[in-house]
N, C-alpha and C positions, 0 to 999 in steps of 0.2 A: 306258607304260614299265614294265618289270619289272626292278627292281634285284635281282640274284641270280638271274636267269632261267635260268642254266645249271646251277643246283643241283637237288637232288632235288625239292623242292616247287616251285621256280620253273618247272621244265619242265612239271610237271603243270598249273600255273596257265596257262602259255602255251598249252598244248593246250586248256584250257577256254575261254580268251578267243577262240581261233580258231574256236570253234563259231559265232561271230557273223561272217557272211560279209564285213561291211564293215570289220572291225577290223584294224588293222595294229599290230604289237607291236614295240617296240624293247627289246631285251635289254641291260641295263647290267651289265657284269662286268669284272673286272680283266684277265681273259684271254679269248681267243677260245674259243667253244664247241668242245669236243673232238668232240662229235657234232653233226652238222648237224640243223637243224630241217627237218621235212618240207615246210613251207610257204614260199613266196616272200614271204609277208606278214610275215616276221620279219627284222628287222635287228639288228645288234649294234654297240654303241659301247663303247669302253674307258673306264672311269672307276673311281676308288676311292671307296667310299662315304663316306670321311672328307673328300673334296674337295668341300665344299659348293658352292663357286663353279662348278666344272665341272659338277656335277650340276644345279645351277639353270639353267645355260645349256642343258644337254641337254633340260631339261623344257619349254622354250619351245614352245608349240603342242601339247603333250600334253594329252589329255583327262583322264588320271589317272596316278598313279604308285603301284605296289605294291611294298612292301619285303619281299623274301623272303630277304635275305642274312643268315642267322644265323651264329653264335649271337648271340642278343639279350642274353645275360647278360654281365656284366663278368667277363672271364676273366683269370686269371693276375695278379691284383692291379691290373688297369687300372681306373681310376675313371671311365672314359667308356664309356657304352653306345653302340651304333652308331646314333646319332640323325641322321647326315648326311642320309639321304634325306628325313626329316621336315623338317629345317631347310631343305633345298633346296626342298621342296614349298611350305612356308610362304612362303619368299622369292619363289617364282615364282607364287604364288597358284593352285596346282594341287591338285585333290582328291587326298587321300592315303589309302592303305589299307596295313596291314601284317598279317602272320600271326604276330606275336610272342605268346608265351604267358607271358612272364616278368613277374613281379610288379613288380620295380623299374623295368623298362623302361616298363610301362604308366603307373606313377605319374609318371615324368618326362615321358612323351609327353602326358599330360593337361594338365600345367602348360604345356608349350610350345604346345599347340594353342589356348590361350586367345587368342592373337594371330592365329590363322589366318583368312584371308578366304575359305577354301574348306573343305568338309567334311574332317574327320580321323577316320578309323575305325581305331582301334588295337585289336588283339586279334581280328581277323577270321579266327580259326582255330577248332578244336574248343574249345580253352580260351583265353579265356573266351567267345568270340563265340557259338558254337552253344549252349553251356551256357545263356547268358543268354536266348536266344530260346526254347529248350525250357522253361526255368524258368517263363516266362510262361504257357505252355500247361499244364504239369504241375501248377502250383500254383493253377490256376483254382478259384475258390470256396472255397479253404482259408481258415480263420480265422487259422491260424498255421502257419508252416513251421519244422520242427525240424531236418531233416537233408536234405542234398543229397549224394548219392553218385554219382560218375561213374567210368567205367572204359573203357580203350581196349585193344584187342587188335590191335596193328599187324601188318601182313603181314611176313614174313621173307624172302620170295623176292627182292624188289627191293632193290638195294644202296643204302643211304643215303650221303649225303655226310659229310665230316668234322665239319661243324657240329653235327649231331645228337649224335654221339658225344662231342664236346667238352662239350656242355651236359649230357649224361647223366653223364659221369664227374665233371665239376665239381660237380654237384649231389649225387652219391652220398655219403651220410654228412654232408652239410652241414646244420647245424642252422637251423631257422627256426620261427616260431610259426604255428600253425593253429588255427582255432576248433574246440573239442571241447566239446560240451554248453554252449555259451555262454561258455567260458573260453579265452582265448588260451593254448595249450599248446605247449611246445617239443617238436618232433618232428625227424626228420632224413630226408633224401632216401633213397628206396628202403627204407622201413621198413613196419611194419604189414602183413605179408603176409596174404592171405586168398584163398580160392577163390571165383571169381565165374562165374556162368553167363551166357554171351553168347548172342545169337540164333544159330540155325543159319546156316551150317555150323560156326561157331567152337566152341561148346560151352564146357566148363569150362576156366578157366585160372587159374593162380596169378598174382596181381597184387600190386604193392607201391605204397605212397604215393610219388609221384614228388617231384621237387624243388620249390622255391618257385615257385608259379605264380600268375597274376593272378586266378584264380577265388577265391582266399582273401580277396581284397578285394571283388570284384564281387558274388558271390552273397550274402554277409552284407548288403552295402549294398542290394541289390535286394530280397531276400526276408526279411531278418532271421534267416537260418538260423543255428542254434546250432552245427551241425557241418557242415563242408564237407570232402570228400576227393575227390581224383582219383588213381586208381591205373592202372597199366599193367603188361602182362606179355606176353612173347613166347610162342610155342607150345612152346618148349623149357624145361621146368620146371627142369632142372638149371642152365641159364644164369640163370634168374630167381633161383634160390636162391643161386647164386654171387655175383651182383651184390648181393643183399641182405646176404650175409655180408661182402662187401667194404665195403659201406656201414656196417655195424655196427662193424667194426674201425676204420674211419676216424672214425666219430662218437666212439669212445672214446679214440683215440690222436691224432687229427689228422693221421695219416700215411696215405698220402703227401700232402704239401702241394699238389702239382701233378699230380693224377691224370690230367688231360686230356692230359698228355704221353704217355700210353699209348694215345692215340687210334689211331695206325696199327696197333698190335698188336690192339686190341679190334675195330677195323673189319675187319681181315683175318679174324679168327676169326668174326665175324658173317657175312662173305661166305661162308666155308666152310660154316657151319651152314645158311645160307640156300639152299644148293644142294639140301638135302633139305626145304626149307620150303614153305609155302603162300603164295599171293599174295592170299588173302582177308583182309579186315580188318574191324574192327567198333568201334563206340562205343556205350555205353549210359549212361543217366542215370536215377536214381530220386529222387523227391522225396517225403518223408514229412512229414505235418503233421496238423493237427486240423481237423475240420469238425463243427460241432454237438456238440462234446464227444467225438467218436470219432476214432480214429487212421485215417488214410487214406494209402496209398502208391500213387503212379502211376509207371510206368516206360516208357521208350521207348528203342528200340535202332535202330541202322542198320548195314547190312552192305554191303560191296562185294565181289563174288565175284572180280573181277579188279582188279588195281592197287589193292589195299586201302590202300596208302600215300597215295593221293591225297585221302583224306577231309579231312585238315587244310587242304588248299588250296582246297576247294570254296567256302567262304563268301566268300573274297576275289574269286573269279570272279563270284559272284552280286552282290557289292557293285559291281563295275565295271559290270555290266549296268545296275544302278540309276543309277549316275552317268551313263552314256551315255543313259539314258532320261529323265534330268532329274528323277527322283524322289528322288535323294539329293543335295541341293544346298545345304542350310542350312550356313552357315559354323561352324567350330569343332568341338568334340568331338561325335561322334555317339554318343548313349547306345546301348549294345550291344543292348538289348532293344527299341528303339523303331522301328527303320527297316524292319523286315520282320515281317509277321504270321506266326504259326505255320503257317497254311495255305499262305502263299506260300513259306515255307521248305521245307515238305514237298514241294510241287509242284516246286520248283527241284531238290531232291535226287533226286526220282523221274526227272526229265528227264535226270539225269546217271547213271542206272542204279544208284541207291542204293535198297536194299530197306529199308523201314521196318517196325518190329515194336513191338507192345505186349505187356506181360506181365500175365497174370492167373492167379492160383492157381499161381504158380511156373512157368508154361508160356508160352513166347513164341509169339505168333500174329501173322500179318500185320496191320499197323496198319490200323484202320478196319473190320475184320471182327468 
């Protein structure tokens, strides 16, 4: 079952699951899909993600449930994050996966999952799931890890749903603490701009530190990293600068208090810009540390030439494969770095037409060459 399977990332996940010929998918959403799914192996049931009882009943007989119904942040002063699918999965004893990247959501999910009788994999997205798995490989044989830097170059051609824009606008200018040189430092969403070189065909992009995400907890806990940052930026530099300027004003003044209410306007502008955009997307990560007294940096990147926006949905699809194969079965919270080896991750990504890259001497080269 895929909760939020009619949304932007949910549809990509459903397509990924249907790669397995024996899998049937039930999409859970408040409203019927506006666009039909191409396969007869997809059903739809209406439910509200806050209706735990209804969700739990729907889960009977399911092999797994994947929560894709963002935003995962607490928006507009609400004190409840969307934990309904997790509560329903625990109640039904069904394996649970989500694509949340939110720091507070993960903290709450980890506490709830202590009572789960089936595996709970929260954060099965780029942040922090893929980051944690890559960190194991990139930090191999390092005596100490100092810095972990990640960046995303999302495609702009495919139109996102409102949840992503709500999260983006809510986080712009919002203050939070991030590790900088081993010290918790106050920063704000969409700050610290810098130019970053992504693997081809993406090239250089202006990226900003995004809002408060779960990697700020996961990577220091996993690696002891003193500095952790995750930045993102579209191919339209002017739009990146405009969002950064908006965030700076909001960080100083606190206004507007409810920026996510501008979601329809910003989403429409994004759609117009996307008509001239590209559908390639990328993610990259660099780990810097010390080995035998010397500084060492390792970097890995991944690109999708088509449907670049699907990258954040891929890890959840891989996780469901593992659940169905019986290799992801231990109850309770699944440590993000433990359930898949780097080699298995890379093979699964290549199967999904993702190109892998390594960087040496500031040049990106195909991974493994």
